[in-house]
N, C-alpha and C positions, 0 to 999 in steps of 0.2 A: 504494500500499499504505499502511496505517496506520502512523504512526510508532512507536507501541509495539511492532508486529510487526516492523518493520524493525530496530529497537533489539535486540530479543531475538534475532532471527536473526544480526545482526552481533555482538553480545557473546557469544553462545554459541558461535559458529563460531570467533571470536577466541581465547576461553579454551581451547576444545578444541585448537586449532593450537598453543597454547603449553602444553598440558598443565596448565592452571590455575595458571600462574606467578605468583606474588604480585606482581611487577612490573607485569603486564598487568592484574591485577585492580584494583591501585592506580590505573593510568592511566584505566581505564574508570570507576572509582568517582568519580576527581577530575574528570575531563573530560567524564563522560557526558551530561549535559544539553547541553553545548556541542557535542559530537560530534553528538548528534541533530539539533540546529537548523541544522548547518552545511551551506550550498549548496555545490556544487562549482564553480559559474560565476557570474559576475556578469550574464550576458544571457540573457534568457528564450528567445532562439533555440537555446541550448546545453541539452543534457540535464542535469538535475540542479540547475537554477536554482530551488531550493525548499528548505525545511527538509526535512531528511532527504536531500538530494541527494547529499551525499558518501557517506553509507552506502549509499545505493541504487546509486550508481554503482561503490563499491568491491566490494559484493556481486556485481554483474554482471560486474566484472572477474575476481573469483575464480571465478566460474561458467566464463566463457569461457576463463580461463588453464587451468582443470582440462581442459576439452574439447581445449584445444590440446596439453596434456600427453599425453592420451590418443592423439590424432591423431599426435603425433610418436614415440609409443611410447617415452616417457620413463620412466625407473625410478620406480616408485611412491614411493620414499623422497622423491622431490622434492614431493610433493604438500602436505606441511605448510609447506614453505618457500614454495611458491606460493600457498598461502592466507595465510600471514603477511604476505607483501609486498603481495599484491593488497588485503588489508584495511587495511594500514598506510600504504601508499605516499602517500596524500593527508591524512593526519592532520594535517599541517601547516597545512592549510586552516582548521582550527580557530583558528588564531592562536597566540599565546603564552601564557604561563601567566596571564596577566591580561587580554589583550585579545582579542577577536575579530578575525580577519583581515578579515572581509567583514561589512559591516553594512547594513541596508535603506536603499536610496536615498531620499533625502529631496527630491530635486528632481524635480518633474513632468516638466520638459522632458527630462531624461535617461531617465527611464522611457518617455515617449511616443515620443521621436525616436530614442533608441538602444536601447530595450528593456534598458536596464540597471537591474535590479530591486535590485541590491546595488552597493556601492561599497567601496573600500578604505578601511579604518579608519586614519585619520591621528592616531589618540591619541598624546599625549605619551608618550614612553618605549617606544613599540612599535618594535623594531628591524626595518628592511627586510631581509627575507630570502626566498631562493626557497622555493617549497613544500617540495622535497626537503631542503633544509637546514633548515628549520624542523621538518620531519618528523623528521629525524635528531636535532636538538638535543632535542626533546620525548622521544623514545625513549630517549636517553641520560640525561635528566633523571630520568626514572622508572626507570632501570636495565634496560631491556628489552634482553636479550641477543639478538644476531643474529649470524649467521654472515658471513664476509667477502662471499659472494655475495649473501646477502639485503641486506646494507648496500649493496653496489654496485647491486643491482637497484632499490631505493629511490632512490639517487642518480641512476639513469639512467631512471627511469620516465617523467620528462617528455619525454624524447627527446634525440636527439643534436644538434639545432639549438640547444641551449643550449652556449654557449661552455665552460663548465665541464665538460661531458660529451663534448666532441669528442675529448679525450685518449684514450677508450676504445673508439673506433671500431675495429671488428674485433678487439678483445680483450676484448669484453664477456662476462660469464658468461651461459650459456643461459638461466637463470633470467630475467635482465634483458630478453632478447629476447622470451621467452614473455609477460612482463607489459607490454611495449611493444606487441606485437602484439593482446593482449587489451584493452588500453585503446583502441587504435585501433578495433578492431571494435565495441566498446561505445559510444564516442563518436560514431561514424557511424550508429548505428542510431537510429531516431526511435520505436522502441517501448517 
């Protein structure tokens, strides 16, 4: 899909999920071009290893999460939260306020032998953070308000194999479970 169409779909859906809240509009206006260009993965074998990859995968996650919500007969009031979390859970892959998290791989060897089309940006001043922590940092920086369950769903979106998420096993909100399942289905599809 063309980047402009992806961006319009992503930004329109996010604005509507937040009822055009000013903090979300500011986030989109400030980080817009970087959001559009952000891949979701470093490796070509993974879906989303391309400009627009992060928003493409987030949109697919929102679509799959909505289907799961319907399949589980969850209350329709959850839909806005599901869309919010699905569209924002990976926003930390953009990077911090000044630096991109992933940059194009400049090593032919890494591109050819490993399929690594991107590499981590080791720019001076960029703090190492997990994607979920960077996401939550960016959202608080822009004043984006989340419910407790939305916040936890973003924190737990990466899965329970991360040490910081193990505490929540068997006590996670249903929203987090839906997002994890949606991400799993989307990442395993090659379409």
